[in-house]
C-alpha positions as CSV (number, residue, x, y, z in Angstrom):
1,M,-15.6,-9.3,-26.9
2,S,-16.9,-12.3,-25.8
3,E,-13.5,-13.5,-24.9
4,N,-12.9,-11.3,-22.7
5,V,-15.6,-12.6,-20.2
6,K,-13.1,-15.7,-20.2
7,T,-10.3,-14.0,-18.8
8,K,-9.2,-11.4,-16.1
9,P,-8.5,-8.0,-17.1
10,A,-5.7,-6.4,-17.6
11,Y,-6.5,-3.3,-15.9
12,E,-9.0,-1.6,-14.4
13,A,-11.1,2.0,-15.6
14,F,-11.3,4.4,-13.1
15,V,-12.9,8.4,-13.9
16,V,-10.8,10.3,-12.0
17,D,-12.6,13.8,-10.9
18,E,-9.8,16.6,-9.5
19,S,-6.1,16.1,-8.5
20,G,-4.4,15.4,-5.9
21,N,-5.5,14.7,-2.4
22,N,-8.8,16.0,-3.5
23,A,-9.0,13.2,-6.3
24,H,-12.1,10.7,-6.4
25,W,-11.9,8.0,-8.0
26,T,-14.6,6.0,-9.5
27,K,-14.6,2.6,-10.9
28,V,-16.6,2.4,-14.6
29,G,-14.9,-0.3,-16.5
30,A,-11.7,-2.7,-17.1
31,A,-9.6,-3.6,-20.1
32,W,-8.1,-6.5,-21.8
33,T,-5.1,-6.7,-23.7
34,H,-5.2,-7.6,-27.7
35,E,-3.9,-10.9,-28.0
36,D,-0.5,-9.5,-30.2
37,G,-0.1,-7.1,-27.1
38,K,-0.6,-3.7,-29.4
39,G,-4.0,-2.6,-27.8
40,L,-6.9,-2.8,-25.5
41,N,-10.4,-3.3,-25.3
42,V,-11.9,-1.6,-22.5
43,S,-15.3,-1.9,-21.5
44,I,-17.5,0.7,-19.6
45,A,-20.6,-0.7,-17.7
46,G,-23.9,-0.2,-18.5
47,G,-26.2,2.8,-18.2
48,L,-23.3,5.0,-17.3
49,S,-22.3,8.2,-18.9
50,V,-18.5,8.7,-18.8
51,S,-16.7,12.4,-19.4
52,G,-13.2,13.3,-18.1
53,K,-10.0,11.8,-17.3
54,I,-10.3,7.7,-17.5
55,V,-7.4,6.1,-15.7
56,L,-6.3,2.6,-16.7
57,R,-4.8,0.3,-13.5
58,A,-3.2,-2.8,-12.8
59,P,-5.9,-5.0,-10.8
60,G,-5.1,-4.9,-7.5
61,V,-3.1,-1.7,-7.4
62,E,-4.2,0.1,-4.3
63,Q,-5.7,4.0,-5.9
64,P,-3.4,7.4,-5.2
65,Q,-6.7,8.5,-3.5
66,R,-9.7,6.9,-2.5
67,A,-11.7,5.0,-4.6
68,S,-15.3,4.0,-5.0
69,S,-16.8,1.5,-6.9
70,K,-19.8,2.0,-9.4
71,K,-19.7,-0.9,-11.2
């Protein structure tokens, strides 16, 4: 995955707790598109225990609710 360090991620990875107006988005990593466009490499920040719903969003796209960064 060393190639990924040289390019900007295609997506940011968030764990989303609950839904609707109570949703809490926590940034946990990023994802890069494979060269052939048929997959993704997802990198989760070290030291995190991640479970539940993971959502990939394009960088810079505002999240539907509040977002907190833990990266």
